Backbone as XML, in Angstrom:
<?xml version="1.0"?>
<chain id="A" units="angstrom">
  <residue number="1" name="UNK">
    <atom name="N" x="1.221" y="-15.532" z="9.128"/>
    <atom name="CA" x="1.204" y="-14.231" z="8.582"/>
    <atom name="C" x="0.984" y="-14.458" z="7.141"/>
  </residue>
  <residue number="2" name="UNK">
    <atom name="N" x="-0.165" y="-13.543" z="6.615"/>
    <atom name="CA" x="-0.900" y="-13.696" z="5.370"/>
    <atom name="C" x="0.315" y="-12.983" z="4.281"/>
  </residue>
  <residue number="3" name="UNK">
    <atom name="N" x="0.707" y="-13.340" z="3.271"/>
    <atom name="CA" x="1.246" y="-12.732" z="2.135"/>
    <atom name="C" x="0.523" y="-13.411" z="0.803"/>
  </residue>
  <residue number="4" name="UNK">
    <atom name="N" x="-0.268" y="-12.849" z="0.332"/>
    <atom name="CA" x="-1.140" y="-13.220" z="-0.754"/>
    <atom name="C" x="-0.188" y="-13.335" z="-1.897"/>
  </residue>
  <residue number="5" name="UNK">
    <atom name="N" x="-0.503" y="-14.554" z="-2.763"/>
    <atom name="CA" x="0.409" y="-14.671" z="-3.779"/>
    <atom name="C" x="0.389" y="-13.747" z="-5.182"/>
  </residue>
  <residue number="6" name="UNK">
    <atom name="N" x="-1.156" y="-13.427" z="-5.361"/>
    <atom name="CA" x="-1.377" y="-12.744" z="-6.405"/>
    <atom name="C" x="-1.002" y="-11.331" z="-6.282"/>
  </residue>
  <residue number="7" name="UNK">
    <atom name="N" x="-0.496" y="-10.505" z="-5.140"/>
    <atom name="CA" x="-0.039" y="-9.297" z="-5.234"/>
    <atom name="C" x="1.577" y="-9.180" z="-5.387"/>
  </residue>
  <residue number="8" name="UNK">
    <atom name="N" x="1.914" y="-8.032" z="-5.707"/>
    <atom name="CA" x="3.084" y="-7.587" z="-5.722"/>
    <atom name="C" x="3.689" y="-6.649" z="-4.544"/>
  </residue>
  <residue number="9" name="UNK">
    <atom name="N" x="4.936" y="-6.816" z="-4.076"/>
    <atom name="CA" x="5.266" y="-5.741" z="-3.065"/>
    <atom name="C" x="6.340" y="-5.093" z="-3.186"/>
  </residue>
  <residue number="10" name="UNK">
    <atom name="N" x="6.444" y="-3.905" z="-2.726"/>
    <atom name="CA" x="7.319" y="-2.978" z="-2.685"/>
    <atom name="C" x="8.263" y="-3.119" z="-1.390"/>
  </residue>
  <residue number="11" name="UNK">
    <atom name="N" x="9.709" y="-3.133" z="-1.268"/>
    <atom name="CA" x="10.535" y="-3.288" z="-0.154"/>
    <atom name="C" x="10.071" y="-2.524" z="0.962"/>
  </residue>
  <residue number="12" name="UNK">
    <atom name="N" x="9.385" y="-1.346" z="0.907"/>
    <atom name="CA" x="8.806" y="-0.475" z="1.754"/>
    <atom name="C" x="7.585" y="-1.070" z="2.281"/>
  </residue>
  <residue number="13" name="UNK">
    <atom name="N" x="7.301" y="-2.315" z="2.140"/>
    <atom name="CA" x="6.001" y="-2.833" z="2.781"/>
    <atom name="C" x="4.605" y="-2.432" z="2.276"/>
  </residue>
  <residue number="14" name="UNK">
    <atom name="N" x="4.660" y="-1.877" z="0.880"/>
    <atom name="CA" x="3.188" y="-1.662" z="0.307"/>
    <atom name="C" x="3.072" y="-2.847" z="-0.504"/>
  </residue>
  <residue number="15" name="UNK">
    <atom name="N" x="1.959" y="-3.006" z="-0.822"/>
    <atom name="CA" x="1.393" y="-4.115" z="-1.811"/>
    <atom name="C" x="0.592" y="-3.422" z="-2.988"/>
  </residue>
  <residue number="16" name="UNK">
    <atom name="N" x="0.629" y="-4.093" z="-4.044"/>
    <atom name="CA" x="-0.327" y="-3.556" z="-5.120"/>
    <atom name="C" x="-0.801" y="-4.766" z="-5.856"/>
  </residue>
  <residue number="17" name="UNK">
    <atom name="N" x="-2.078" y="-4.607" z="-6.498"/>
    <atom name="CA" x="-2.850" y="-5.551" z="-6.932"/>
    <atom name="C" x="-3.480" y="-4.894" z="-8.411"/>
  </residue>
  <residue number="18" name="UNK">
    <atom name="N" x="-2.825" y="-5.271" z="-9.424"/>
    <atom name="CA" x="-3.121" y="-4.718" z="-10.680"/>
    <atom name="C" x="-4.374" y="-5.279" z="-11.113"/>
  </residue>
  <residue number="19" name="UNK">
    <atom name="N" x="-5.357" y="-4.138" z="-11.151"/>
    <atom name="CA" x="-6.894" y="-4.490" z="-11.866"/>
    <atom name="C" x="-7.010" y="-4.804" z="-13.239"/>
  </residue>
  <residue number="20" name="UNK">
    <atom name="N" x="-8.086" y="-5.416" z="-13.304"/>
    <atom name="CA" x="-8.525" y="-5.775" z="-14.745"/>
    <atom name="C" x="-8.386" y="-4.649" z="-15.886"/>
  </residue>
  <residue number="21" name="UNK">
    <atom name="N" x="-8.754" y="-3.257" z="-15.224"/>
    <atom name="CA" x="-8.617" y="-2.276" z="-16.118"/>
    <atom name="C" x="-7.303" y="-1.407" z="-16.118"/>
  </residue>
  <residue number="22" name="UNK">
    <atom name="N" x="-6.303" y="-2.083" z="-15.883"/>
    <atom name="CA" x="-4.924" y="-1.608" z="-15.705"/>
    <atom name="C" x="-4.821" y="-0.482" z="-14.685"/>
  </residue>
  <residue number="23" name="UNK">
    <atom name="N" x="-5.368" y="-0.334" z="-13.435"/>
    <atom name="CA" x="-5.152" y="0.447" z="-12.354"/>
    <atom name="C" x="-4.422" y="-0.256" z="-11.326"/>
  </residue>
  <residue number="24" name="UNK">
    <atom name="N" x="-4.152" y="0.470" z="-10.504"/>
    <atom name="CA" x="-3.363" y="-0.234" z="-9.430"/>
    <atom name="C" x="-4.009" y="-0.052" z="-8.078"/>
  </residue>
  <residue number="25" name="UNK">
    <atom name="N" x="-4.411" y="-0.950" z="-7.076"/>
    <atom name="CA" x="-4.846" y="-0.757" z="-5.848"/>
    <atom name="C" x="-3.558" y="-1.168" z="-4.876"/>
  </residue>
  <residue number="26" name="UNK">
    <atom name="N" x="-3.489" y="-0.177" z="-4.191"/>
    <atom name="CA" x="-2.399" y="-0.060" z="-3.115"/>
    <atom name="C" x="-2.805" y="-0.020" z="-1.518"/>
  </residue>
  <residue number="27" name="UNK">
    <atom name="N" x="-1.920" y="-0.724" z="-0.655"/>
    <atom name="CA" x="-2.138" y="-0.984" z="0.723"/>
    <atom name="C" x="-0.913" y="-1.238" z="1.402"/>
  </residue>
  <residue number="28" name="UNK">
    <atom name="N" x="-0.905" y="-1.820" z="2.513"/>
    <atom name="CA" x="0.305" y="-1.988" z="3.499"/>
    <atom name="C" x="0.075" y="-3.252" z="3.928"/>
  </residue>
  <residue number="29" name="UNK">
    <atom name="N" x="1.093" y="-3.878" z="3.954"/>
    <atom name="CA" x="1.434" y="-5.229" z="3.991"/>
    <atom name="C" x="0.865" y="-5.673" z="5.590"/>
  </residue>
  <residue number="30" name="UNK">
    <atom name="N" x="0.519" y="-7.001" z="5.819"/>
    <atom name="CA" x="0.213" y="-7.346" z="7.252"/>
    <atom name="C" x="1.490" y="-7.483" z="7.832"/>
  </residue>
  <residue number="31" name="UNK">
    <atom name="N" x="2.552" y="-7.511" z="7.519"/>
    <atom name="CA" x="4.044" y="-7.478" z="8.205"/>
    <atom name="C" x="3.796" y="-5.960" z="8.636"/>
  </residue>
  <residue number="32" name="UNK">
    <atom name="N" x="3.549" y="-4.888" z="7.787"/>
    <atom name="CA" x="3.809" y="-3.521" z="8.019"/>
    <atom name="C" x="2.960" y="-3.119" z="9.216"/>
  </residue>
  <residue number="33" name="UNK">
    <atom name="N" x="1.335" y="-3.528" z="9.116"/>
    <atom name="CA" x="0.383" y="-3.233" z="9.939"/>
    <atom name="C" x="0.758" y="-3.789" z="11.561"/>
  </residue>
  <residue number="34" name="UNK">
    <atom name="N" x="1.417" y="-5.011" z="11.298"/>
    <atom name="CA" x="1.800" y="-5.659" z="12.663"/>
    <atom name="C" x="2.645" y="-4.897" z="13.297"/>
  </residue>
  <residue number="35" name="UNK">
    <atom name="N" x="3.885" y="-4.234" z="12.448"/>
    <atom name="CA" x="5.229" y="-3.859" z="13.092"/>
    <atom name="C" x="4.292" y="-2.092" z="13.472"/>
  </residue>
  <residue number="36" name="UNK">
    <atom name="N" x="3.785" y="-1.845" z="13.103"/>
    <atom name="CA" x="3.287" y="-0.578" z="13.381"/>
    <atom name="C" x="2.275" y="-0.659" z="14.533"/>
  </residue>
  <residue number="37" name="UNK">
    <atom name="N" x="1.557" y="-1.623" z="14.690"/>
    <atom name="CA" x="0.951" y="-1.610" z="16.079"/>
    <atom name="C" x="-0.592" y="-1.213" z="15.559"/>
  </residue>
  <residue number="38" name="UNK">
    <atom name="N" x="-1.405" y="-0.812" z="16.818"/>
    <atom name="CA" x="-2.672" y="-0.117" z="16.458"/>
    <atom name="C" x="-2.706" y="1.270" z="15.843"/>
  </residue>
  <residue number="39" name="UNK">
    <atom name="N" x="-3.218" y="0.880" z="14.602"/>
    <atom name="CA" x="-3.447" y="2.394" z="13.483"/>
    <atom name="C" x="-4.482" y="3.274" z="14.005"/>
  </residue>
  <residue number="40" name="UNK">
    <atom name="N" x="-4.333" y="4.523" z="14.159"/>
    <atom name="CA" x="-5.148" y="5.428" z="14.776"/>
    <atom name="C" x="-5.324" y="6.621" z="13.862"/>
  </residue>
  <residue number="41" name="UNK">
    <atom name="N" x="-4.562" y="6.712" z="12.564"/>
    <atom name="CA" x="-5.225" y="7.931" z="11.665"/>
    <atom name="C" x="-4.427" y="7.527" z="10.484"/>
  </residue>
  <residue number="42" name="UNK">
    <atom name="N" x="-4.838" y="7.790" z="9.108"/>
    <atom name="CA" x="-4.254" y="7.671" z="7.956"/>
    <atom name="C" x="-4.423" y="9.275" z="7.340"/>
  </residue>
  <residue number="43" name="UNK">
    <atom name="N" x="-3.244" y="9.672" z="6.933"/>
    <atom name="CA" x="-3.304" y="10.992" z="5.703"/>
    <atom name="C" x="-3.008" y="10.371" z="4.539"/>
  </residue>
  <residue number="44" name="UNK">
    <atom name="N" x="-4.042" y="10.520" z="3.809"/>
    <atom name="CA" x="-4.131" y="9.620" z="2.261"/>
    <atom name="C" x="-3.701" y="10.736" z="1.281"/>
  </residue>
  <residue number="45" name="UNK">
    <atom name="N" x="-3.326" y="10.397" z="0.178"/>
    <atom name="CA" x="-2.938" y="11.532" z="-1.022"/>
    <atom name="C" x="-4.236" y="12.058" z="-1.668"/>
  </residue>
  <residue number="46" name="UNK">
    <atom name="N" x="-3.852" y="13.227" z="-2.169"/>
    <atom name="CA" x="-5.362" y="13.772" z="-2.950"/>
    <atom name="C" x="-5.476" y="13.402" z="-4.261"/>
  </residue>
  <residue number="47" name="UNK">
    <atom name="N" x="-6.886" y="13.039" z="-4.359"/>
    <atom name="CA" x="-7.100" y="12.619" z="-5.962"/>
    <atom name="C" x="-6.591" y="13.293" z="-7.004"/>
  </residue>
  <residue number="48" name="UNK">
    <atom name="N" x="-5.990" y="13.093" z="-7.860"/>
    <atom name="CA" x="-5.480" y="13.821" z="-9.110"/>
    <atom name="C" x="-4.046" y="14.030" z="-8.795"/>
  </residue>
  <residue number="49" name="UNK">
    <atom name="N" x="-3.539" y="13.616" z="-7.718"/>
    <atom name="CA" x="-2.219" y="14.043" z="-7.674"/>
    <atom name="C" x="-1.019" y="13.023" z="-8.370"/>
  </residue>
  <residue number="50" name="UNK">
    <atom name="N" x="-0.252" y="13.640" z="-9.076"/>
    <atom name="CA" x="0.657" y="12.883" z="-9.720"/>
    <atom name="C" x="1.932" y="12.418" z="-8.693"/>
  </residue>
  <residue number="51" name="UNK">
    <atom name="N" x="2.189" y="11.244" z="-8.802"/>
    <atom name="CA" x="3.280" y="10.674" z="-8.035"/>
    <atom name="C" x="4.430" y="9.833" z="-8.817"/>
  </residue>
  <residue number="52" name="UNK">
    <atom name="N" x="5.530" y="9.862" z="-8.448"/>
    <atom name="CA" x="6.467" y="8.974" z="-8.818"/>
    <atom name="C" x="6.815" y="7.868" z="-8.066"/>
  </residue>
  <residue number="53" name="UNK">
    <atom name="N" x="7.186" y="6.683" z="-8.641"/>
    <atom name="CA" x="7.637" y="5.593" z="-7.834"/>
    <atom name="C" x="8.726" y="6.207" z="-6.744"/>
  </residue>
  <residue number="54" name="UNK">
    <atom name="N" x="8.502" y="5.462" z="-5.558"/>
    <atom name="CA" x="9.305" y="5.767" z="-4.244"/>
    <atom name="C" x="8.970" y="7.158" z="-3.714"/>
  </residue>
  <residue number="55" name="UNK">
    <atom name="N" x="7.830" y="7.996" z="-4.035"/>
    <atom name="CA" x="7.618" y="9.288" z="-3.271"/>
    <atom name="C" x="6.681" y="8.882" z="-2.177"/>
  </residue>
  <residue number="56" name="UNK">
    <atom name="N" x="7.036" y="9.518" z="-1.062"/>
    <atom name="CA" x="6.073" y="9.642" z="0.177"/>
    <atom name="C" x="4.892" y="10.084" z="-0.248"/>
  </residue>
  <residue number="57" name="UNK">
    <atom name="N" x="3.778" y="9.559" z="-0.141"/>
    <atom name="CA" x="2.400" y="10.244" z="-0.729"/>
    <atom name="C" x="1.324" y="9.853" z="0.390"/>
  </residue>
  <residue number="58" name="UNK">
    <atom name="N" x="1.667" y="9.332" z="1.506"/>
    <atom name="CA" x="0.781" y="9.077" z="2.585"/>
    <atom name="C" x="1.471" y="8.798" z="3.815"/>
  </residue>
  <residue number="59" name="UNK">
    <atom name="N" x="0.538" y="9.071" z="4.942"/>
    <atom name="CA" x="1.210" y="8.780" z="6.429"/>
    <atom name="C" x="0.347" y="7.875" z="7.040"/>
  </residue>
  <residue number="60" name="UNK">
    <atom name="N" x="0.675" y="6.815" z="7.650"/>
    <atom name="CA" x="0.183" y="5.881" z="8.599"/>
    <atom name="C" x="0.553" y="6.339" z="10.053"/>
  </residue>
  <residue number="61" name="UNK">
    <atom name="N" x="-0.440" y="6.755" z="11.083"/>
    <atom name="CA" x="0.060" y="7.009" z="12.341"/>
    <atom name="C" x="-0.686" y="5.866" z="13.553"/>
  </residue>
  <residue number="62" name="UNK">
    <atom name="N" x="0.134" y="5.518" z="14.114"/>
    <atom name="CA" x="-0.263" y="4.401" z="15.181"/>
    <atom name="C" x="0.044" y="4.837" z="16.503"/>
  </residue>
  <residue number="63" name="UNK">
    <atom name="N" x="-0.091" y="3.982" z="17.526"/>
    <atom name="CA" x="0.157" y="4.333" z="18.739"/>
    <atom name="C" x="1.745" y="4.412" z="18.741"/>
  </residue>
  <residue number="64" name="UNK">
    <atom name="N" x="2.448" y="3.554" z="18.163"/>
    <atom name="CA" x="3.901" y="3.676" z="18.302"/>
    <atom name="C" x="4.483" y="4.545" z="17.411"/>
  </residue>
  <residue number="65" name="UNK">
    <atom name="N" x="4.038" y="4.750" z="16.303"/>
    <atom name="CA" x="4.830" y="5.729" z="15.372"/>
    <atom name="C" x="4.033" y="6.269" z="14.103"/>
  </residue>
  <residue number="66" name="UNK">
    <atom name="N" x="4.693" y="7.130" z="13.780"/>
    <atom name="CA" x="3.963" y="7.580" z="12.363"/>
    <atom name="C" x="5.110" y="7.154" z="11.260"/>
  </residue>
  <residue number="67" name="UNK">
    <atom name="N" x="4.322" y="6.795" z="9.980"/>
    <atom name="CA" x="5.304" y="6.217" z="8.942"/>
    <atom name="C" x="4.913" y="6.551" z="7.548"/>
  </residue>
  <residue number="68" name="UNK">
    <atom name="N" x="5.589" y="7.138" z="6.910"/>
    <atom name="CA" x="5.313" y="7.225" z="5.453"/>
    <atom name="C" x="4.788" y="6.116" z="4.587"/>
  </residue>
  <residue number="69" name="UNK">
    <atom name="N" x="4.074" y="6.232" z="3.807"/>
    <atom name="CA" x="3.617" y="5.391" z="2.613"/>
    <atom name="C" x="4.122" y="5.854" z="1.495"/>
  </residue>
  <residue number="70" name="UNK">
    <atom name="N" x="4.999" y="4.865" z="0.565"/>
    <atom name="CA" x="5.313" y="5.603" z="-0.802"/>
    <atom name="C" x="4.600" y="4.784" z="-1.728"/>
  </residue>
  <residue number="71" name="UNK">
    <atom name="N" x="4.547" y="5.646" z="-2.840"/>
    <atom name="CA" x="3.857" y="5.081" z="-4.203"/>
    <atom name="C" x="4.950" y="3.899" z="-4.727"/>
  </residue>
  <residue number="72" name="UNK">
    <atom name="N" x="4.241" y="2.879" z="-4.799"/>
    <atom name="CA" x="5.096" y="1.773" z="-5.473"/>
    <atom name="C" x="5.408" y="1.962" z="-6.965"/>
  </residue>
  <residue number="73" name="UNK">
    <atom name="N" x="4.327" y="2.608" z="-7.598"/>
    <atom name="CA" x="4.442" y="2.769" z="-9.235"/>
    <atom name="C" x="4.344" y="4.425" z="-9.346"/>
  </residue>
  <residue number="74" name="UNK">
    <atom name="N" x="4.691" y="4.853" z="-10.364"/>
    <atom name="CA" x="4.373" y="6.429" z="-11.002"/>
    <atom name="C" x="3.260" y="6.575" z="-11.502"/>
  </residue>
  <residue number="75" name="UNK">
    <atom name="N" x="2.453" y="7.608" z="-11.279"/>
    <atom name="CA" x="1.236" y="7.623" z="-11.959"/>
    <atom name="C" x="0.219" y="8.772" z="-11.260"/>
  </residue>
  <residue number="76" name="UNK">
    <atom name="N" x="-0.919" y="8.440" z="-11.520"/>
    <atom name="CA" x="-2.050" y="9.541" z="-10.809"/>
    <atom name="C" x="-3.024" y="8.912" z="-10.011"/>
  </residue>
  <residue number="77" name="UNK">
    <atom name="N" x="-3.052" y="9.603" z="-8.653"/>
    <atom name="CA" x="-3.896" y="8.845" z="-7.664"/>
    <atom name="C" x="-5.441" y="9.154" z="-8.458"/>
  </residue>
  <residue number="78" name="UNK">
    <atom name="N" x="-5.993" y="7.894" z="-8.363"/>
    <atom name="CA" x="-7.510" y="8.307" z="-8.861"/>
    <atom name="C" x="-8.309" y="8.133" z="-7.952"/>
  </residue>
  <residue number="79" name="UNK">
    <atom name="N" x="-8.212" y="7.099" z="-6.676"/>
    <atom name="CA" x="-9.230" y="7.098" z="-5.651"/>
    <atom name="C" x="-8.365" y="6.846" z="-4.262"/>
  </residue>
  <residue number="80" name="UNK">
    <atom name="N" x="-9.081" y="7.240" z="-3.391"/>
    <atom name="CA" x="-8.634" y="7.006" z="-1.999"/>
    <atom name="C" x="-9.837" y="6.196" z="-0.981"/>
  </residue>
  <residue number="81" name="UNK">
    <atom name="N" x="-9.501" y="5.250" z="-0.254"/>
    <atom name="CA" x="-10.547" y="4.722" z="0.667"/>
    <atom name="C" x="-10.919" y="5.499" z="1.877"/>
  </residue>
  <residue number="82" name="UNK">
    <atom name="N" x="-12.034" y="6.203" z="1.530"/>
    <atom name="CA" x="-12.398" y="7.155" z="2.292"/>
    <atom name="C" x="-13.238" y="6.655" z="3.582"/>
  </residue>
  <residue number="83" name="UNK">
    <atom name="N" x="-13.336" y="5.266" z="3.363"/>
    <atom name="CA" x="-13.728" y="4.611" z="4.861"/>
    <atom name="C" x="-12.499" y="4.438" z="5.683"/>
  </residue>
  <residue number="84" name="UNK">
    <atom name="N" x="-11.427" y="4.753" z="5.170"/>
    <atom name="CA" x="-10.368" y="4.520" z="6.410"/>
    <atom name="C" x="-10.168" y="6.020" z="7.175"/>
  </residue>
  <residue number="85" name="UNK">
    <atom name="N" x="-10.648" y="6.969" z="6.783"/>
    <atom name="CA" x="-10.780" y="8.157" z="7.728"/>
    <atom name="C" x="-11.478" y="7.803" z="8.806"/>
  </residue>
  <residue number="86" name="UNK">
    <atom name="N" x="-12.850" y="7.456" z="9.083"/>
    <atom name="CA" x="-13.509" y="7.076" z="10.252"/>
    <atom name="C" x="-12.837" y="5.546" z="10.743"/>
  </residue>
  <residue number="87" name="UNK">
    <atom name="N" x="-12.134" y="4.939" z="10.126"/>
    <atom name="CA" x="-12.304" y="3.647" z="10.595"/>
    <atom name="C" x="-10.552" y="3.034" z="10.400"/>
  </residue>
  <residue number="88" name="UNK">
    <atom name="N" x="-9.647" y="3.784" z="10.628"/>
    <atom name="CA" x="-8.284" y="3.364" z="10.475"/>
    <atom name="C" x="-7.864" y="2.221" z="11.026"/>
  </residue>
  <residue number="89" name="UNK">
    <atom name="N" x="-8.476" y="1.616" z="12.025"/>
    <atom name="CA" x="-8.194" y="0.121" z="12.525"/>
    <atom name="C" x="-8.464" y="-0.886" z="11.425"/>
  </residue>
  <residue number="90" name="UNK">
    <atom name="N" x="-9.387" y="-0.507" z="10.327"/>
    <atom name="CA" x="-9.546" y="-1.769" z="9.474"/>
    <atom name="C" x="-8.473" y="-2.021" z="8.893"/>
  </residue>
  <residue number="91" name="UNK">
    <atom name="N" x="-7.449" y="-1.221" z="8.874"/>
    <atom name="CA" x="-5.886" y="-2.050" z="8.370"/>
    <atom name="C" x="-5.287" y="-2.716" z="8.953"/>
  </residue>
  <residue number="92" name="UNK">
    <atom name="N" x="-5.315" y="-2.755" z="10.378"/>
    <atom name="CA" x="-5.008" y="-3.639" z="11.555"/>
    <atom name="C" x="-6.075" y="-5.036" z="11.269"/>
  </residue>
  <residue number="93" name="UNK">
    <atom name="N" x="-7.113" y="-4.739" z="10.911"/>
    <atom name="CA" x="-8.064" y="-6.008" z="11.065"/>
    <atom name="C" x="-7.978" y="-7.006" z="9.605"/>
  </residue>
  <residue number="94" name="UNK">
    <atom name="N" x="-7.612" y="-6.333" z="8.516"/>
    <atom name="CA" x="-7.205" y="-6.969" z="7.432"/>
    <atom name="C" x="-6.576" y="-6.058" z="6.450"/>
  </residue>
  <residue number="95" name="UNK">
    <atom name="N" x="-5.238" y="-6.232" z="6.557"/>
    <atom name="CA" x="-4.507" y="-5.198" z="5.691"/>
    <atom name="C" x="-4.578" y="-5.269" z="4.120"/>
  </residue>
  <residue number="96" name="UNK">
    <atom name="N" x="-4.965" y="-6.446" z="3.726"/>
    <atom name="CA" x="-5.302" y="-6.878" z="2.243"/>
    <atom name="C" x="-6.672" y="-6.506" z="1.875"/>
  </residue>
  <residue number="97" name="UNK">
    <atom name="N" x="-7.773" y="-6.246" z="2.615"/>
    <atom name="CA" x="-8.995" y="-5.823" z="2.314"/>
    <atom name="C" x="-8.892" y="-4.023" z="2.254"/>
  </residue>
  <residue number="98" name="UNK">
    <atom name="N" x="-8.028" y="-3.628" z="3.427"/>
    <atom name="CA" x="-8.309" y="-2.429" z="3.711"/>
    <atom name="C" x="-7.182" y="-1.327" z="2.824"/>
  </residue>
  <residue number="99" name="UNK">
    <atom name="N" x="-7.798" y="-1.448" z="1.364"/>
    <atom name="CA" x="-6.354" y="-0.738" z="0.534"/>
    <atom name="C" x="-6.801" y="0.893" z="0.728"/>
  </residue>
  <residue number="100" name="UNK">
    <atom name="N" x="-5.632" y="1.559" z="0.216"/>
    <atom name="CA" x="-5.394" y="2.975" z="0.596"/>
    <atom name="C" x="-5.829" y="3.693" z="-0.430"/>
  </residue>
  <residue number="101" name="UNK">
    <atom name="N" x="-5.112" y="3.520" z="-1.657"/>
    <atom name="CA" x="-5.341" y="4.334" z="-2.694"/>
    <atom name="C" x="-5.214" y="3.556" z="-3.801"/>
  </residue>
  <residue number="102" name="UNK">
    <atom name="N" x="-5.673" y="4.180" z="-5.132"/>
    <atom name="CA" x="-5.410" y="3.630" z="-6.484"/>
    <atom name="C" x="-4.963" y="4.620" z="-7.235"/>
  </residue>
  <residue number="103" name="UNK">
    <atom name="N" x="-3.931" y="4.117" z="-8.258"/>
    <atom name="CA" x="-3.209" y="4.777" z="-9.039"/>
    <atom name="C" x="-3.447" y="4.349" z="-10.445"/>
  </residue>
  <residue number="104" name="UNK">
    <atom name="N" x="-3.604" y="5.439" z="-11.305"/>
    <atom name="CA" x="-3.484" y="4.966" z="-13.033"/>
    <atom name="C" x="-1.845" y="5.084" z="-13.377"/>
  </residue>
  <residue number="105" name="UNK">
    <atom name="N" x="-1.569" y="3.844" z="-13.325"/>
    <atom name="CA" x="-0.139" y="3.837" z="-13.516"/>
    <atom name="C" x="0.462" y="4.584" z="-14.784"/>
  </residue>
  <residue number="106" name="UNK">
    <atom name="N" x="1.333" y="5.223" z="-14.910"/>
    <atom name="CA" x="1.950" y="5.772" z="-16.242"/>
    <atom name="C" x="2.901" y="4.573" z="-17.149"/>
  </residue>
  <residue number="107" name="UNK">
    <atom name="N" x="3.354" y="3.837" z="-16.226"/>
    <atom name="CA" x="4.080" y="2.559" z="-16.965"/>
    <atom name="C" x="3.556" y="1.486" z="-16.133"/>
  </residue>
  <residue number="108" name="UNK">
    <atom name="N" x="2.810" y="0.496" z="-16.321"/>
    <atom name="CA" x="2.105" y="-0.586" z="-15.797"/>
    <atom name="C" x="3.234" y="-1.546" z="-15.576"/>
  </residue>
  <residue number="109" name="UNK">
    <atom name="N" x="4.364" y="-1.629" z="-16.340"/>
    <atom name="CA" x="5.537" y="-2.636" z="-16.347"/>
    <atom name="C" x="6.333" y="-2.435" z="-15.037"/>
  </residue>
  <residue number="110" name="UNK">
    <atom name="N" x="6.044" y="-1.311" z="-14.290"/>
    <atom name="CA" x="6.887" y="-1.160" z="-13.215"/>
    <atom name="C" x="6.430" y="-2.312" z="-12.329"/>
  </residue>
  <residue number="111" name="UNK">
    <atom name="N" x="5.141" y="-2.805" z="-11.965"/>
    <atom name="CA" x="4.732" y="-3.597" z="-11.423"/>
    <atom name="C" x="5.512" y="-4.960" z="-11.416"/>
  </residue>
  <residue number="112" name="UNK">
    <atom name="N" x="5.975" y="-5.088" z="-12.735"/>
    <atom name="CA" x="6.996" y="-6.565" z="-13.022"/>
    <atom name="C" x="8.228" y="-6.524" z="-12.391"/>
  </residue>
  <residue number="113" name="UNK">
    <atom name="N" x="8.606" y="-5.467" z="-11.789"/>
    <atom name="CA" x="9.957" y="-5.282" z="-11.019"/>
    <atom name="C" x="9.843" y="-5.152" z="-9.846"/>
  </residue>
  <residue number="114" name="UNK">
    <atom name="N" x="8.662" y="-5.193" z="-9.077"/>
    <atom name="CA" x="8.462" y="-5.666" z="-7.955"/>
    <atom name="C" x="8.654" y="-6.986" z="-7.280"/>
  </residue>
  <residue number="115" name="UNK">
    <atom name="N" x="8.608" y="-7.095" z="-6.048"/>
    <atom name="CA" x="8.657" y="-8.411" z="-5.477"/>
    <atom name="C" x="7.602" y="-9.256" z="-5.511"/>
  </residue>
  <residue number="116" name="UNK">
    <atom name="N" x="7.858" y="-10.523" z="-5.823"/>
    <atom name="CA" x="6.576" y="-11.344" z="-5.694"/>
    <atom name="C" x="6.440" y="-11.989" z="-4.164"/>
  </residue>
  <residue number="117" name="UNK">
    <atom name="N" x="5.538" y="-12.698" z="-4.060"/>
    <atom name="CA" x="5.214" y="-13.162" z="-2.633"/>
    <atom name="C" x="6.321" y="-14.174" z="-1.798"/>
  </residue>
  <residue number="118" name="UNK">
    <atom name="N" x="6.863" y="-14.819" z="-2.681"/>
    <atom name="CA" x="8.139" y="-15.516" z="-2.287"/>
    <atom name="C" x="9.047" y="-14.684" z="-1.698"/>
  </residue>
  <residue number="119" name="UNK">
    <atom name="N" x="9.683" y="-13.640" z="-2.824"/>
    <atom name="CA" x="10.729" y="-12.690" z="-2.551"/>
    <atom name="C" x="10.397" y="-11.714" z="-1.279"/>
  </residue>
  <residue number="120" name="UNK">
    <atom name="N" x="9.176" y="-11.500" z="-1.143"/>
    <atom name="CA" x="8.646" y="-10.702" z="-0.038"/>
    <atom name="C" x="8.713" y="-11.544" z="1.394"/>
  </residue>
  <residue number="121" name="UNK">
    <atom name="N" x="8.353" y="-12.652" z="1.303"/>
    <atom name="CA" x="8.371" y="-13.294" z="2.570"/>
    <atom name="C" x="9.875" y="-13.458" z="2.790"/>
  </residue>
  <residue number="122" name="UNK">
    <atom name="N" x="10.990" y="-13.713" z="1.964"/>
    <atom name="CA" x="12.409" y="-13.870" z="2.347"/>
    <atom name="C" x="12.734" y="-12.250" z="2.661"/>
  </residue>
  <residue number="123" name="UNK">
    <atom name="N" x="12.395" y="-11.266" z="2.379"/>
    <atom name="CA" x="12.895" y="-10.087" z="2.712"/>
    <atom name="C" x="12.464" y="-9.974" z="4.429"/>
  </residue>
  <residue number="124" name="UNK">
    <atom name="N" x="11.322" y="-10.377" z="4.545"/>
    <atom name="CA" x="10.727" y="-9.973" z="6.060"/>
    <atom name="C" x="11.235" y="-11.175" z="6.851"/>
  </residue>
  <residue number="125" name="UNK">
    <atom name="N" x="11.970" y="-11.986" z="6.346"/>
    <atom name="CA" x="12.274" y="-13.326" z="7.107"/>
    <atom name="C" x="11.195" y="-14.346" z="7.337"/>
  </residue>
  <residue number="126" name="UNK">
    <atom name="N" x="10.349" y="-14.711" z="6.714"/>
    <atom name="CA" x="9.411" y="-15.663" z="7.222"/>
    <atom name="C" x="9.429" y="-16.691" z="6.023"/>
  </residue>
</chain>
């Protein structure tokens, strides 16, 4: 199971990559997509929506279950990965390439409180 070192992780299994412009790209972890099984639908947040860290802001539906996706940081949704509307299975193929949405954080230091790769690995027992 892949756990990229350069990302930060939420206990609710979202990953965050802080970009050079200060925005944050968010997706779900390899562990999460594996637990969900074949993903068949994604309900992504609306661009322009304000979210608080911990808010449910998206939904992933798989053949097994539907699961909320939580905003790992507070801020404004500035982009969604529209390619996933027609190809949600891309998340299963590569969870770290198939980002879900991007946030312009109101407080970028929140990412520093998230789990690093080693702590996330310990959380999921690998």
